[in-house]
C-alpha positions as CSV (number, residue, x, y, z in Angstrom):
1,M,-63.7,38.3,-15.6
2,A,-61.8,35.2,-15.9
3,Q,-57.6,35.7,-16.7
4,H,-56.0,33.0,-18.6
5,D,-52.4,32.8,-20.4
6,L,-52.4,33.3,-24.1
7,S,-50.1,32.0,-26.3
8,V,-48.8,35.2,-29.1
9,N,-46.9,34.3,-32.2
10,V,-45.4,37.3,-33.6
11,P,-44.1,37.0,-37.0
12,Q,-40.5,37.5,-37.2
13,T,-41.6,39.9,-40.5
14,L,-43.6,41.9,-38.2
15,D,-42.2,45.5,-38.1
16,P,-43.3,47.8,-34.7
17,V,-44.7,51.1,-36.5
18,Y,-44.7,54.5,-35.2
19,A,-47.6,56.7,-34.5
20,N,-48.0,60.2,-33.4
21,R,-51.6,61.1,-34.4
22,I,-54.7,58.8,-34.6
23,Q,-58.0,59.2,-35.8
24,V,-60.8,57.2,-34.5
25,A,-64.4,56.7,-36.0
26,Y,-67.3,54.7,-34.7
27,K,-71.0,53.7,-35.4
28,E,-72.9,51.0,-33.8
29,D,-71.3,47.5,-34.0
30,E,-67.5,49.0,-33.9
31,F,-64.6,51.4,-33.5
32,T,-62.2,51.7,-36.2
33,F,-58.5,53.2,-35.4
34,M,-56.3,55.1,-37.9
35,F,-52.7,55.4,-36.6
36,L,-50.9,58.1,-38.5
37,H,-47.7,59.2,-38.5
38,E,-47.6,63.6,-39.0
39,I,-44.7,64.6,-40.9
40,P,-43.2,67.0,-38.9
41,G,-42.9,70.8,-40.8
42,T,-45.8,69.4,-43.5
43,N,-50.0,69.4,-43.3
44,Q,-49.2,65.8,-44.3
45,A,-49.8,62.6,-42.5
46,R,-49.3,59.0,-43.3
47,A,-51.6,56.0,-42.4
48,K,-49.4,53.7,-40.4
49,S,-52.2,50.9,-39.3
50,I,-56.1,51.0,-39.3
51,V,-57.6,48.6,-36.8
52,S,-61.4,48.0,-36.2
53,I,-62.7,46.6,-32.9
54,T,-66.3,45.7,-31.3
55,P,-67.9,48.2,-28.8
56,K,-67.4,46.1,-25.4
57,H,-63.3,45.4,-26.9
58,A,-63.2,49.2,-27.3
59,K,-64.6,49.6,-23.7
60,N,-61.8,47.0,-22.3
61,L,-59.3,49.2,-24.5
62,L,-60.1,51.9,-22.4
63,A,-59.9,50.4,-18.7
64,V,-56.8,48.4,-20.0
65,L,-55.4,52.2,-20.6
66,S,-56.4,54.0,-17.9
67,K,-55.1,51.0,-15.5
68,S,-51.6,51.2,-17.6
69,M,-51.7,55.2,-17.6
70,K,-52.4,54.6,-13.6
71,D,-49.3,52.3,-13.3
72,Y,-47.4,54.2,-15.7
73,E,-47.2,57.1,-13.7
74,E,-47.3,56.0,-10.3
75,K,-43.7,54.8,-11.6
76,F,-42.3,57.5,-13.8
77,G,-44.4,60.5,-12.6
78,S,-47.1,62.5,-13.7
79,I,-47.6,63.3,-17.7
80,Q,-49.0,66.7,-18.6
81,P,-51.2,66.7,-21.6
82,P,-49.5,69.0,-24.1
83,E,-51.0,72.3,-24.5
84,E,-53.4,72.6,-28.1
85,K,-51.9,74.7,-30.7
86,G,-54.7,76.3,-32.9
87,G,-57.3,73.9,-31.4
88,S,-54.8,71.0,-33.2
89,S,-55.0,67.9,-31.2
90,N,-53.4,64.4,-31.7
91,V,-56.5,62.4,-31.7
92,T,-59.6,63.0,-33.8
93,M,-63.1,61.8,-33.1
94,R,-65.9,61.3,-35.4
95,G,-68.7,59.1,-35.7
96,Y,-70.0,57.3,-39.0
97,S,-73.3,55.7,-39.8
């Protein structure tokens, strides 16, 4: 794949968001990621952002995340996945049609 420089315009009014949970849904032509902030001590979460991408872009995202995690762990050490309590996970995956 050819690499090229891309100029990105980030508006000064764009605030970063924090998410500690994600829901992933998919259908034939898109993947949708809902980034959530789970409120500690409650059974509630607030949606912070919803992003939909094509399956091809989702596959590219997977490759970028895998390489980034490998690079991170080489630099900072291995990350152990958290133990799941009561079958809960910070990622919920579901398909839809």
